[in-house]
C-alpha positions as CSV (number, residue, x, y, z in Angstrom):
1,M,81.4,102.3,92.2
2,A,82.6,105.2,94.1
3,V,85.7,103.6,95.1
4,A,86.5,102.4,91.3
5,I,85.9,105.7,90.1
6,G,88.6,106.9,92.5
7,I,91.1,104.9,91.7
8,I,91.1,105.0,87.9
9,V,90.5,108.9,87.7
10,A,93.7,109.0,90.0
11,N,95.5,108.2,86.8
12,L,94.9,111.4,85.7
13,Y,96.6,113.1,88.4
14,Y,99.3,111.0,89.6
15,L,101.6,113.4,87.5
16,Q,100.7,116.8,88.9
17,P,103.1,116.9,91.8
18,L,105.9,114.9,90.6
19,L,106.5,116.9,87.2
20,H,109.4,118.3,88.5
21,Q,111.0,115.3,89.8
22,I,110.2,113.5,86.9
23,R,112.2,116.3,84.5
24,H,115.0,115.8,86.6
25,D,114.6,112.0,86.2
26,F,114.2,112.1,82.5
27,H,116.5,115.6,82.1
28,A,113.9,117.5,80.2
29,S,112.7,121.1,79.9
30,T,110.0,122.4,82.3
31,A,107.8,123.1,78.9
32,N,108.7,119.4,77.6
33,T,107.5,117.8,81.0
34,S,104.4,120.1,81.6
35,L,103.6,118.7,78.1
36,L,102.6,115.1,79.7
37,M,99.5,116.5,81.5
38,T,98.7,117.8,77.9
39,L,99.0,114.3,76.7
40,V,97.1,112.6,79.7
41,Q,94.3,114.7,79.4
42,A,94.1,114.5,75.2
43,G,94.4,110.9,75.7
44,Y,91.4,110.8,78.2
45,A,89.6,112.9,75.6
46,V,90.2,110.6,72.9
47,G,88.7,107.6,75.3
48,L,85.8,109.5,76.0
49,A,85.0,109.6,72.2
50,F,85.8,106.4,71.5
51,V,85.7,104.0,74.3
52,V,82.6,105.8,76.6
53,P,79.6,105.7,74.1
54,M,80.4,101.8,73.6
55,G,78.7,102.0,76.9
56,D,75.4,102.1,75.5
57,L,76.3,99.5,72.8
58,I,77.7,96.5,75.4
59,P,77.1,95.4,79.0
60,R,78.9,97.8,81.0
61,R,80.3,95.5,83.4
62,R,82.3,93.9,80.0
63,L,83.7,97.1,79.3
64,V,84.6,98.6,82.8
65,V,86.3,95.2,83.6
66,G,88.4,95.6,80.2
67,V,89.1,99.0,81.0
68,F,90.6,98.6,84.3
69,L,92.9,95.3,83.4
70,F,94.2,97.6,80.4
71,S,94.8,101.0,82.7
72,A,96.7,98.2,85.0
73,V,99.0,97.2,82.3
74,M,99.8,100.7,80.5
75,M,100.7,102.2,84.7
76,A,103.1,99.4,85.1
77,V,104.9,99.8,81.8
78,G,105.2,103.6,82.4
79,A,107.2,102.1,85.9
80,L,109.5,100.5,83.9
81,L,110.4,103.2,81.0
82,S,113.6,105.1,81.1
83,S,113.2,106.9,77.8
84,F,111.3,110.3,78.0
85,A,109.6,110.2,74.7
86,L,108.3,106.7,75.3
87,F,107.3,107.9,78.4
88,A,105.0,110.5,76.6
89,V,103.6,108.1,74.3
90,V,102.6,105.9,77.2
91,S,100.9,108.8,79.0
92,F,98.9,109.5,76.0
93,V,97.8,105.7,76.1
94,I,97.5,105.8,80.0
95,G,94.5,108.8,79.4
96,I,92.5,107.1,77.2
97,T,92.5,103.7,79.5
98,S,91.7,106.0,82.7
99,V,87.7,106.4,81.2
100,G,86.7,103.9,83.4
101,G,84.6,106.0,85.4
102,Q,83.2,107.8,83.1
103,V,81.6,104.2,81.8
104,I,80.3,103.5,85.4
105,I,78.6,107.5,86.3
106,P,76.0,106.9,83.5
107,L,75.3,103.6,85.0
108,A,75.0,104.8,88.4
109,A,72.6,107.7,86.8
110,D,70.4,105.1,85.0
111,L,70.1,102.9,88.5
112,A,69.0,106.1,90.3
113,V,65.4,107.1,91.2
114,P,64.8,110.5,89.1
115,T,63.6,112.3,92.6
116,Q,67.4,111.7,94.0
117,R,69.8,111.4,90.7
118,G,71.7,114.9,91.5
119,R,72.3,113.4,94.8
120,V,73.2,109.6,93.6
121,I,75.7,111.3,91.0
122,A,77.1,113.4,93.7
123,R,77.9,110.4,95.7
124,V,79.6,108.4,93.2
125,M,81.3,111.5,92.3
126,T,82.3,111.9,95.9
127,G,84.8,109.1,94.8
128,L,85.8,110.5,91.9
129,L,86.9,113.8,94.2
130,M,88.5,111.8,96.5
131,G,90.5,110.0,94.0
132,I,92.0,113.2,92.7
133,L,92.4,114.4,96.0
134,L,94.3,111.3,97.7
135,S,96.0,111.0,94.1
136,R,98.4,114.0,94.6
137,I,98.4,113.3,98.4
138,V,99.5,109.6,98.0
139,S,101.7,110.6,94.8
140,G,104.0,112.9,96.7
141,L,104.1,110.7,99.8
142,V,105.1,107.6,97.9
143,A,107.4,109.5,95.9
144,Q,109.3,111.4,98.5
145,V,110.0,107.6,100.1
146,A,110.5,105.5,97.0
147,G,110.7,107.4,93.7
148,W,107.8,108.5,91.3
149,R,107.9,104.5,90.1
150,A,106.6,103.2,92.8
151,V,103.3,105.5,92.2
152,Y,103.0,103.7,89.1
153,W,103.7,100.2,90.2
154,G,101.0,100.8,93.3
155,A,98.4,102.6,90.8
156,A,98.6,99.3,88.2
157,G,98.6,97.0,91.2
158,L,95.1,98.9,92.9
159,L,93.6,98.9,89.4
160,A,94.0,94.9,88.8
161,I,92.4,94.5,92.1
162,M,89.5,96.5,91.4
163,S,88.9,95.1,87.9
164,L,88.2,91.7,89.9
165,I,86.0,93.2,92.2
166,L,83.9,95.1,89.6
167,H,83.3,92.0,87.5
168,R,81.9,90.5,90.9
169,A,79.8,93.5,91.9
170,L,78.5,95.4,89.0
171,P,75.2,94.6,87.8
172,D,74.1,92.6,84.8
173,E,72.3,94.9,82.2
174,P,69.5,93.5,79.7
175,V,70.5,93.0,76.2
176,R,70.6,96.4,73.7
177,P,69.6,96.8,70.3
178,H,72.5,96.4,68.1
179,V,73.9,99.8,66.7
180,R,77.0,99.9,64.3
181,Y,80.0,101.6,66.2
182,R,80.8,104.2,63.9
183,T,76.9,105.3,64.1
184,L,77.3,105.5,67.6
185,V,80.1,107.3,68.0
186,A,79.2,110.1,65.4
187,S,75.5,110.1,67.6
188,S,77.8,111.7,70.2
189,F,78.8,114.5,69.2
190,S,75.6,115.1,66.7
191,L,73.8,115.6,70.1
192,L,76.1,118.6,71.0
193,V,74.2,120.0,67.5
194,T,70.9,118.9,68.7
195,L,70.6,119.6,72.3
196,P,71.4,123.6,73.4
197,Q,71.4,122.8,77.0
198,L,74.2,119.8,76.1
199,R,76.2,122.6,74.4
200,R,76.0,125.2,77.4
201,R,77.1,123.0,79.8
202,A,79.9,121.8,77.6
203,W,81.5,125.1,77.5
204,F,81.3,125.4,80.9
205,G,83.0,122.1,81.5
206,A,85.3,123.0,78.8
207,L,86.6,126.0,80.9
208,I,86.2,124.4,84.5
209,F,88.8,122.0,83.5
210,A,91.0,124.1,81.5
211,G,91.1,126.4,85.1
212,F,91.6,123.6,87.2
213,S,94.1,122.2,84.9
214,A,96.2,125.4,84.3
215,V,96.7,125.8,88.3
216,W,97.7,121.9,88.7
217,T,100.0,121.8,85.9
218,T,102.6,124.2,87.0
219,L,101.7,124.4,90.7
220,S,104.8,121.7,91.6
221,F,107.2,123.9,89.7
222,H,106.1,126.7,91.3
223,L,106.0,125.1,94.8
224,A,109.6,123.4,94.4
225,A,110.9,127.1,93.6
226,A,111.7,130.0,95.6
227,P,110.1,131.2,98.1
228,F,109.1,127.7,98.8
229,H,111.6,125.4,98.0
230,Y,108.9,122.5,99.0
231,S,109.4,118.7,98.7
232,N,107.5,116.3,96.8
233,A,105.7,115.2,99.8
234,V,104.5,118.8,100.9
235,I,103.6,119.6,97.3
236,G,101.5,116.5,97.3
237,L,99.5,117.9,100.5
238,F,98.3,120.3,98.7
239,G,96.0,118.4,97.7
240,L,94.1,118.0,100.8
241,F,92.5,121.7,99.8
242,G,90.9,119.8,97.3
243,V,88.4,118.5,100.4
244,A,86.5,121.6,100.0
245,G,85.2,120.1,96.2
246,V,83.9,116.8,97.9
247,L,82.1,119.5,100.1
248,A,81.0,121.7,97.1
249,A,79.5,118.7,95.1
250,N,77.2,117.2,97.4
251,L,75.7,121.0,97.6
252,A,75.5,121.0,94.2
253,G,73.9,117.8,93.6
254,H,71.4,118.9,96.7
255,H,70.4,122.0,94.7
256,A,70.1,120.2,91.4
257,D,67.3,118.2,92.2
258,R,65.3,121.2,93.5
259,Q,66.3,123.1,90.5
260,R,68.4,125.7,91.6
261,S,71.1,125.0,88.7
262,H,71.2,128.6,87.6
263,I,72.5,130.0,91.3
264,S,75.1,126.9,91.6
265,T,76.4,127.8,88.0
266,I,76.8,132.1,88.6
267,I,78.2,131.2,92.5
268,A,80.9,128.4,90.9
269,A,82.3,131.2,88.3
270,L,82.6,133.7,91.0
271,F,84.3,131.2,93.0
272,F,86.7,130.9,90.0
273,L,87.5,134.3,89.7
274,L,88.2,135.1,93.5
275,A,90.6,131.9,93.3
276,F,92.6,133.3,90.3
277,V,93.0,136.7,92.2
278,I,93.7,135.4,95.3
279,L,96.5,132.9,93.8
280,S,98.2,135.7,92.1
281,V,98.0,138.4,94.7
282,G,99.3,135.6,97.2
283,R,101.5,133.8,95.3
284,N,104.4,133.9,97.3
285,S,102.0,133.0,100.9
286,F,101.3,129.6,102.0
287,W,98.1,130.8,103.3
288,S,96.6,132.7,100.2
289,M,97.7,129.6,98.1
290,A,96.0,127.4,100.3
291,L,92.9,129.8,100.2
292,G,93.0,129.8,96.6
293,L,93.0,126.0,95.9
294,L,90.4,125.4,98.2
295,I,88.3,127.8,96.6
296,L,89.2,126.7,92.9
297,D,88.3,123.5,93.9
298,A,85.0,124.4,95.5
299,G,84.0,126.4,92.4
300,M,85.4,123.4,90.3
301,Q,83.9,120.5,91.7
302,G,80.4,122.4,92.5
303,L,79.7,123.2,88.5
304,Q,80.7,119.8,87.7
305,I,78.2,118.2,89.7
306,T,75.2,120.8,88.2
307,N,76.6,120.2,84.9
308,Q,76.3,116.4,85.1
309,S,73.0,116.4,86.8
310,I,71.2,118.5,84.4
311,I,73.0,116.6,81.0
312,Y,71.7,113.4,82.6
313,A,68.4,114.3,82.4
314,L,68.5,115.6,78.5
315,L,68.0,111.8,77.0
316,P,67.9,108.8,79.4
317,G,68.5,106.3,77.1
318,A,71.8,107.8,75.4
319,R,73.4,108.9,79.1
320,S,76.7,107.2,77.7
321,R,76.9,109.4,74.9
322,V,75.8,112.7,76.3
323,N,78.4,111.9,78.9
324,S,80.9,111.0,76.2
325,A,80.1,114.4,74.4
326,Y,80.4,116.6,77.6
327,M,83.4,114.9,79.0
328,V,85.3,115.0,75.3
329,C,84.9,119.0,75.3
330,A,85.8,118.8,79.3
331,F,89.0,117.4,78.4
332,T,90.0,118.8,75.4
333,G,89.4,122.3,77.4
334,A,91.9,120.5,80.0
335,S,94.7,119.8,77.5
336,I,94.6,123.2,76.0
337,G,94.4,124.7,79.6
338,S,97.4,122.4,80.9
339,Y,99.4,123.4,77.2
340,A,98.5,127.3,78.0
341,A,99.8,126.7,81.4
342,G,102.7,125.3,80.5
343,T,103.7,127.8,77.9
344,L,103.1,130.7,80.2
345,Y,104.5,129.3,83.1
346,A,107.8,129.0,81.1
347,A,107.6,132.7,79.5
348,Y,106.0,135.1,82.5
349,G,105.8,132.3,85.6
350,W,103.0,132.1,87.8
351,T,101.5,135.4,87.3
352,G,100.9,134.7,83.6
353,D,99.0,131.4,84.7
354,C,96.7,133.3,87.5
355,W,96.2,135.9,84.9
356,L,95.1,133.2,82.4
357,G,92.7,132.0,85.0
358,V,91.4,135.2,85.4
359,G,90.5,135.2,81.4
360,I,88.7,131.5,82.0
361,S,86.7,132.7,84.9
362,L,85.4,136.1,82.8
363,G,84.7,133.2,80.1
364,L,82.5,131.2,82.7
365,L,81.0,134.2,84.6
366,I,79.7,135.9,81.7
367,P,77.4,133.4,79.9
368,A,76.4,131.9,83.1
369,L,75.1,135.7,83.8
370,W,73.5,135.6,80.4
371,W,72.1,132.0,80.2
372,R,70.5,132.3,84.1
373,N,67.2,132.4,82.5
374,L,67.4,129.8,79.8
375,P,65.6,126.4,80.8
376,T,67.4,123.3,82.0
377,T,64.9,120.6,82.0
378,T,64.7,118.0,79.5
379,N,61.5,118.9,77.5
380,Q,62.4,122.5,77.3
381,A,65.9,122.1,76.6
């Protein structure tokens, strides 16, 4: 499950180190090219809203295999296109088809022993984090040698192979009560009204994804320009600093199992604030950029695991819908963050993006301190 999640979530991040090369290949502007990340993330939010809830209706093995196959086809189509407008449309569809991991994660939570659910979620999420981490590295290295289209061809092949493996490896599930699809989708969003804890965690999720996307959407432009002038390969290798996120995720899962989620939330918010200050002050220093990205990833993934450990305990019988509601908010935040970052970068450069991140960090820290004594368990929520 962890490997599969990593392979499909990588679709969302292959673009990040390639944006400056795609801009040159399609002769597009910086602002228009940065919109590709917004479209991918917006498509992902649509998939979360309308595809992921189906995991509470039909067998998740069948759903996951179909999503992986369709995603493979769309990545191959993206590799063939020569029109920027069509590539933008396909990027949106790729986002929709990349939600397979968010169907698998609730399945893993269902299979876990309740007292170890946080650690199990952290374990499968390690696959997601490694997918994010390796996607940037592999994308930059492959594009340096064979061009950005080779990245898309390789991704299509991996997705097709993994769909066959999942067909054989995922367990069968009992038949579920029939629910109308329209009712199922609507009920996902109604959970945001009925579950206060889900609303609070959705707020945190939207902001961490907005801040994370704000950095990585414009990072390739910043590193390709003066004073760095880095190649695709070097820009992709900056993804290595995301290893801090893997460590933070497992630590957050450990704390979540011990009901210490308020502590990890506050620490993650402080990490976000510190990261953006470092990225702003040290914008022309390799070591400052590296440190800022490392701290940012640690805060991002630590809070993400904390959020998921809490929301999956709220309604065990509707985890796919809970996950859908939460992740729609998260990737809506991501798409807004990408759009705002591209706009601010075009106007004010890297400094503008960093101050956007400071504002996002305060939006995390203040509620984290305010809500620190509110309940996090299912019954109290």
